[in-house]
ZANU-739959 format. One line per 5 residues: number of its first residue (from 1); their letters; for each residue x, y negated, z negated of C-alpha. Coordinates in nm, 4 decimals, padded with zeros to 6 digits, always signed. Example, Ala and Ser with C-alpha at 12.3 -4.5 7.8 and 13.67 -1.06 7.14 Angstrom:
<sites>
1 = AS = +01.2300 +00.4500 -00.7800 ~ +01.3670 +00.1060 -00.7140;
</sites>
This chain:
<sites>
1 = XXXXX = -00.7267 +04.8332 -08.2338 ~ -00.8472 +05.0117 -08.5331 ~ -00.9014 +04.8411 -08.8664 ~ -00.7555 +04.5052 -08.6955 ~ -01.1206 +04.3086 -08.7884;
6 = XXXXX = -01.0885 +04.4369 -09.1692 ~ -00.7293 +04.3433 -09.1972 ~ -00.7824 +03.9819 -09.0476 ~ -01.1087 +03.9469 -09.2828 ~ -00.8893 +04.0077 -09.5711;
11 = XXXXX = -00.5879 +03.7956 -09.4289 ~ -00.7756 +03.4618 -09.3409 ~ -01.0203 +03.5017 -09.6079 ~ -01.3156 +03.4546 -09.3638 ~ -01.5536 +03.7419 -09.1965;
16 = XXXXX = -01.3896 +03.8692 -08.8716 ~ -01.5860 +04.1009 -08.6040 ~ -01.5643 +04.2337 -08.2795 ~ -01.6728 +03.9906 -07.9642 ~ -02.0387 +04.1570 -07.7935;
21 = XXXXX = -02.1047 +03.9232 -07.5069 ~ -02.4005 +04.1243 -07.4960 ~ -02.5566 +04.0407 -07.8246 ~ -02.8160 +03.7902 -07.6931 ~ -02.8530 +03.9458 -07.3374;
26 = XXXXX = -03.1068 +04.1504 -07.2380 ~ -02.9066 +04.4554 -07.0612 ~ -03.2049 +04.6981 -07.0171 ~ -03.2504 +04.6724 -06.6890 ~ -02.8992 +04.7336 -06.6387;
31 = XXXXX = -02.9133 +05.0563 -06.8460 ~ -03.1693 +05.1943 -06.6770 ~ -02.9625 +05.1719 -06.3606 ~ -02.6922 +05.3865 -06.5181 ~ -02.4849 +05.0521 -06.6486;
36 = XXXXX = -02.4488 +05.1986 -07.0397 ~ -02.0414 +05.1773 -06.9591 ~ -02.0619 +04.7748 -06.9655 ~ -02.1121 +04.8209 -07.4017 ~ -01.8159 +05.0666 -07.4219;
41 = XXXXX = -01.5680 +04.7589 -07.2761 ~ -01.7657 +04.4393 -07.3864 ~ -01.4700 +04.2505 -07.3827 ~ -01.4202 +04.2766 -07.0369 ~ -01.7157 +04.1159 -06.9174;
46 = XXXXX = -01.7060 +03.8156 -07.1596 ~ -01.5934 +03.5097 -06.8861 ~ -01.8527 +03.6548 -06.6407 ~ -02.1258 +03.6312 -06.8850 ~ -02.0123 +03.3230 -06.9884;
51 = XXXXX = -02.0262 +03.1866 -06.6743 ~ -02.3194 +03.3183 -06.5898 ~ -02.4685 +03.1711 -06.9031 ~ -02.3721 +02.8222 -06.7795 ~ -02.5675 +02.8143 -06.4838;
56 = XXXXX = -02.8728 +02.9528 -06.6479 ~ -03.0076 +02.7933 -06.9089 ~ -03.2140 +02.9618 -07.1475 ~ -03.5929 +02.9986 -07.1177 ~ -03.6663 +02.8294 -07.4584;
61 = XXXXX = -03.4419 +02.5498 -07.2716 ~ -03.6564 +02.1876 -07.2014 ~ -03.5887 +01.9273 -06.9700 ~ -03.6125 +01.5657 -07.0289 ~ -03.7197 +01.3155 -06.7431;
66 = XXXXX = -03.6910 +00.9433 -06.7247 ~ -03.8271 +00.8712 -06.3869 ~ -04.1399 +00.6548 -06.3655 ~ -04.4658 +00.8421 -06.2920 ~ -04.4587 +00.6457 -05.9432;
71 = XXXXX = -04.0913 +00.7598 -05.8501 ~ -04.2143 +01.1102 -05.9946 ~ -04.5169 +01.1188 -05.7485 ~ -04.2709 +01.0288 -05.4469 ~ -04.0525 +01.2465 -05.5314;
76 = XXXXX = -04.3223 +01.5342 -05.5602 ~ -04.4579 +01.4122 -05.2167 ~ -04.1334 +01.4396 -05.0109 ~ -04.1335 +01.7829 -05.1441 ~ -04.4400 +01.8771 -04.9839;
81 = XXXXX = -04.4802 +02.0672 -04.6309 ~ -04.7172 +01.7423 -04.5177 ~ -04.3882 +01.5619 -04.5250 ~ -04.1912 +01.8008 -04.3795 ~ -04.3850 +01.8482 -04.1098;
86 = XXXXX = -04.4219 +01.4448 -04.0729 ~ -04.0514 +01.4511 -04.0396 ~ -04.0385 +01.6759 -03.7535 ~ -04.3220 +01.4907 -03.6080 ~ -04.1239 +01.1796 -03.6147;
91 = XXXXX = -03.8118 +01.3330 -03.5074 ~ -03.9607 +01.4851 -03.2077 ~ -04.1205 +01.1655 -03.0780 ~ -03.8144 +00.9744 -03.0971 ~ -03.6087 +01.2744 -02.9247;
96 = XXXXX = -03.9155 +01.2259 -02.6675 ~ -03.8377 +00.8778 -02.6420 ~ -03.5233 +00.8650 -02.5950 ~ -03.5601 +01.1113 -02.3185 ~ -03.7657 +00.9231 -02.1449;
101 = XXXXX = -03.5553 +00.6141 -02.1804 ~ -03.2494 +00.8168 -02.0451 ~ -03.4649 +00.9358 -01.7453 ~ -03.5471 +00.5487 -01.6566 ~ -03.2238 +00.4401 -01.7150;
106 = XXXXX = -03.0572 +00.7198 -01.5006 ~ -03.3421 +00.6044 -01.1705 ~ -03.2450 +00.2898 -01.2313 ~ -02.8634 +00.3395 -01.1749 ~ -02.9471 +00.5418 -00.9086;
111 = XXXXX = -03.1467 +00.3118 -00.7322 ~ -02.8933 +00.0409 -00.7836 ~ -02.6258 +00.2948 -00.6349 ~ -02.8461 +00.3626 -00.3557 ~ -02.8460 -00.0182 -00.2867;
116 = XXXXX = -02.4899 -00.0568 -00.3077 ~ -02.4312 +00.2302 -00.0448 ~ -02.6652 +00.0501 +00.1234 ~ -02.5105 -00.2762 +00.1374 ~ -02.1457 -00.1265 +00.1777;
121 = XXXXX = -02.2505 +00.1018 +00.4863 ~ -02.2750 -00.1701 +00.7095 ~ -01.9228 -00.2796 +00.6326 ~ -01.8156 +00.0721 +00.6357 ~ -01.9576 +00.1019 +00.9831;
126 = XXXXX = -01.7655 -00.2312 +01.0811 ~ -01.4490 -00.0587 +00.9339 ~ -01.4949 +00.2424 +01.1331 ~ -01.5715 +00.0486 +01.4611 ~ -01.2149 -00.1658 +01.3719;
131 = XXXXX = -01.0335 +00.1652 +01.3438 ~ -01.1816 +00.2849 +01.7389 ~ -01.0752 -00.0250 +01.8441 ~ -00.6915 +00.0024 +01.7054 ~ -00.6982 +00.3252 +01.8787;
136 = XXXXX = -00.8221 +00.2026 +02.1966 ~ -00.5925 -00.0949 +02.1972 ~ -00.2766 +00.1266 +02.1101 ~ -00.3854 +00.3728 +02.4108 ~ -00.4352 +00.0192 +02.6404;
141 = XXXXX = -00.0837 -00.1183 +02.5554 ~ +00.0978 +00.2145 +02.6082 ~ -00.0699 +00.2602 +02.9499 ~ -00.0261 -00.0915 +03.0482 ~ +00.3230 -00.0618 +02.9333;
146 = XXXXX = +00.4221 +00.2487 +03.1380 ~ +00.2630 +00.0746 +03.4530 ~ +00.4426 -00.2670 +03.3895 ~ +00.7767 -00.0889 +03.3372 ~ +00.7224 +00.0547 +03.7246;
151 = XXXXX = +00.5921 -00.2713 +03.8710 ~ +00.8599 -00.5001 +03.6832 ~ +01.1260 -00.2490 +03.8059 ~ +01.0075 -00.2831 +04.1655 ~ +00.9433 -00.6449 +04.1419;
156 = XXXXX = +01.3119 -00.7400 +03.9920 ~ +01.4770 -00.4897 +04.3064 ~ +01.2479 -00.6691 +04.5360 ~ +01.3719 -00.9960 +04.4286 ~ +01.7547 -00.9310 +04.3786;
161 = XXXXX = +01.7666 -00.7924 +04.7459 ~ +01.5771 -01.0848 +04.8694 ~ +01.8380 -01.3480 +04.6893 ~ +02.1144 -01.0432 +04.8190 ~ +02.0320 -01.1029 +05.1351;
166 = XXXXX = +02.0315 -01.4841 +05.1408 ~ +02.3500 -01.5343 +04.9280 ~ +02.5704 -01.2152 +04.9748 ~ +02.8730 -01.3427 +05.1459 ~ +03.0648 -01.1134 +05.4346;
171 = XXXXX = +03.3710 -01.0686 +05.1931 ~ +03.0823 -00.8360 +04.9479 ~ +02.9091 -00.5364 +05.0780 ~ +02.6765 -00.2758 +04.8553 ~ +02.7235 +00.0796 +04.8843;
176 = XXXXX = +02.4219 +00.2070 +04.6139 ~ +02.1421 +00.0635 +04.4384 ~ +01.9396 +00.2443 +04.1507 ~ +01.7507 +00.2107 +03.8613 ~ +01.8056 +00.3745 +03.5670;
181 = XXXXX = +01.8040 +00.3361 +03.1459 ~ +02.0901 +00.1214 +03.0232 ~ +02.1201 +00.3088 +02.7194 ~ +02.1373 +00.6414 +02.9030 ~ +02.4236 +00.5431 +03.1117;
186 = XXXXX = +02.6130 +00.3243 +02.8723 ~ +02.8669 +00.3690 +02.6465 ~ +02.9294 +00.3577 +02.2581 ~ +02.7195 +00.4442 +01.9751 ~ +02.3927 +00.3256 +02.1348;
191 = XXXXX = +02.4570 +00.5571 +02.4529 ~ +02.2349 +00.8423 +02.4749 ~ +02.2851 +01.2217 +02.6328 ~ +02.2138 +01.3062 +02.9462 ~ +01.9294 +01.5025 +02.8549;
196 = XXXXX = +01.7542 +01.2594 +02.6179 ~ +01.5138 +01.0634 +02.7919 ~ +01.4468 +00.7614 +02.6754 ~ +01.0627 +00.7081 +02.4990 ~ +00.8533 +00.4251 +02.3911;
201 = XXXXX = +00.5837 +00.3929 +02.1327 ~ +00.2565 +00.2220 +01.9702 ~ +00.1481 +00.2747 +01.6450 ~ -00.0034 +00.0272 +01.4000 ~ +00.1680 -00.0429 +01.0845;
206 = XXXXX = -00.0216 -00.1502 +00.7540 ~ -00.0343 -00.4987 +00.6507 ~ +00.1508 -00.5968 +00.9626 ~ -00.0383 -00.4692 +01.2678 ~ +00.0641 -00.3074 +01.6205;
211 = XXXXX = +00.4224 -00.2606 +01.6803 ~ +00.5386 -00.1171 +02.0617 ~ +00.8775 -00.0642 +02.1782 ~ +01.1695 +00.1815 +02.2732 ~ +01.2662 +00.4616 +02.0525;
216 = XXXXX = +01.5834 +00.4308 +01.8544 ~ +01.5131 +00.7525 +01.6093 ~ +01.2579 +00.9575 +01.5191 ~ +01.1750 +01.2333 +01.2606 ~ +00.9049 +01.3807 +01.0547;
221 = XXXXX = +00.9427 +01.1094 +00.7992 ~ +01.0142 +00.8082 +01.0082 ~ +01.0330 +00.6308 +01.3517 ~ +01.2935 +00.3095 +01.4661 ~ +01.2088 +00.0987 +01.7354;
226 = XXXXX = +01.4561 -00.0935 +01.9077 ~ +01.4675 -00.4637 +01.7767 ~ +01.2095 -00.4164 +01.4747 ~ +01.4791 -00.3601 +01.1857 ~ +01.4389 -00.0787 +00.9139;
231 = XXXXX = +01.2428 +00.2513 +01.0303 ~ +00.8746 +00.2847 +00.9721 ~ +00.7842 +00.5727 +00.7647 ~ +00.5110 +00.8104 +00.7785 ~ +00.2756 +00.6851 +00.4959;
236 = XXXXX = +00.3642 +00.2954 +00.6648 ~ +00.1831 +00.4006 +00.9386 ~ -00.2291 +00.4330 +00.9959 ~ -00.3031 +00.7912 +01.0951 ~ +00.0395 +00.9068 +01.0079;
241 = XXXXX = +00.3690 +00.9781 +01.2492 ~ +00.1738 +01.2921 +01.3802 ~ -00.1875 +01.1123 +01.4631 ~ -00.1046 +00.7576 +01.4421 ~ +00.2274 +00.6835 +01.7220;
246 = XXXXX = +00.1270 +00.7039 +02.1040 ~ +00.4782 +00.8119 +02.2907 ~ +00.5052 +00.8106 +02.6645 ~ +00.8746 +00.7918 +02.8742 ~ +01.0637 +00.4812 +02.9312;
251 = XXXXX = +01.0998 +00.4089 +03.3043 ~ +01.4575 +00.2452 +03.3326 ~ +01.5175 -00.1096 +03.3194 ~ +01.8186 -00.1883 +03.4752 ~ +01.9254 -00.1947 +03.8171;
256 = XXXXX = +02.2712 -00.0743 +03.8891 ~ +02.4328 -00.2101 +04.2193 ~ +02.7569 -00.0431 +04.3300 ~ +02.9858 -00.2322 +04.5946 ~ +03.2832 -00.3460 +04.7147;
261 = XXXXX = +03.4509 -00.7099 +04.7496 ~ +03.7636 -00.8021 +04.9431 ~ +04.0164 -00.9376 +04.6954 ~ +04.1104 -01.1773 +04.9780 ~ +03.7289 -01.3448 +04.9847;
266 = XXXXX = +03.7323 -01.7103 +04.9907 ~ +03.7576 -01.8736 +04.6254 ~ +03.8861 -01.5039 +04.5007 ~ +03.6718 -01.2077 +04.4015 ~ +03.6085 -01.3011 +04.0127;
271 = XXXXX = +03.4704 -01.6014 +04.1031 ~ +03.2569 -01.5108 +04.4070 ~ +03.1251 -01.1649 +04.1718 ~ +03.0277 -01.4149 +03.9203 ~ +02.8366 -01.6299 +04.1348;
276 = XXXXX = +02.6251 -01.3622 +04.2579 ~ +02.5750 -01.2606 +03.9101 ~ +02.4365 -01.6177 +03.8318 ~ +02.2311 -01.6197 +04.1052 ~ +02.0599 -01.2758 +04.0184;
281 = XXXXX = +02.0011 -01.3607 +03.6740 ~ +01.6983 -01.5189 +03.5323 ~ +01.6907 -01.6206 +03.1354 ~ +01.3155 -01.7569 +03.1875 ~ +01.1599 -01.3790 +03.2791;
286 = XXXXX = +01.4454 -01.2333 +03.0801 ~ +01.6517 -01.0763 +03.3759 ~ +02.0410 -01.0363 +03.2718 ~ +02.3042 -00.9653 +03.4990 ~ +02.6495 -00.8617 +03.4203;
291 = XXXXX = +02.9447 -00.7563 +03.6259 ~ +03.1440 -00.3766 +03.4908 ~ +03.3680 -00.1046 +03.6471 ~ +03.5675 -00.3079 +03.8446 ~ +03.8514 -00.0615 +03.9805;
296 = XXXXX = +04.0610 -00.0434 +04.3050 ~ +03.8722 +00.0826 +04.5873 ~ +03.9692 +00.3525 +04.8376 ~ +04.0122 +00.0999 +05.1110 ~ +04.3544 -00.0941 +05.1163;
301 = XXXXX = +04.2455 -00.4883 +05.0011 ~ +03.9317 -00.4350 +04.8687 ~ +03.8105 -00.3456 +04.4846 ~ +03.5141 -00.1552 +04.3509 ~ +03.2753 -00.2869 +04.1026;
306 = XXXXX = +02.8975 -00.2188 +03.9639 ~ +02.6628 -00.4929 +03.9088 ~ +02.4272 -00.4416 +03.6345 ~ +02.0736 -00.6259 +03.6299 ~ +01.8573 -00.5708 +03.3165;
311 = XX = +01.5081 -00.7033 +03.2387 ~ +01.2808 -00.6804 +02.9561;
</sites>
């Protein structure tokens, strides 16, 4: 504003002049590059010039050092290229030493790992041999069970016929003899459909061992064995349900004798049948006998019966 300096000087009785931040600054280099405009509005650059002067001490400024000469020499030495080169050499040497130590540690660990594998290889080999033996045992038991089921049926049938030939009274006549599965021809919830052939299975259960018996129920997740309680799940069986279970047909474990009895037989029909039943049963060998399906015969004075001999 024109006349402001003169007005302020007369009002406050103190000399007043317009601020020129470039008064003590050499701007010749800037002016040569076309920067004369900086003097037209000097107050716009006052802050910038002030900040620049803070970090740029004047040429006539002096510094005072209170460090001892020994520390000065040490500081000067640390600023030399020799010191920098020495530090770099020490750093490289340290890295090399650490690399070598790491290499030897890795070799040591690798050697220990190879030693451990060598020690455990024999154990792994033994475990593999045990698994092979378990599979062979399952196969052997399944084959022997299949053969014994046929032999047991024939043996029990032969013994039953021998006993009947010796002790069967004249008032009892046999019409038919057959071997079949009790559950297949039975009644109730345990009876099987006509097309469902009984199956037996053998498998190894973890933390339990070998399990073998007649299959009551099986699906993709579990298998139930007669007399074994809860079903066995796929994860409980070694090698799983698909690979770890051996299945084979279950041969009939019951002999069905169909015959007739004279109602006027000595001692009564019921007592005579009970006597025959007790003669055929043998608890010590797992052979049981029972009388079933008594009904009137097509002959007057006779009754038809079915004697069932079951065996394990």
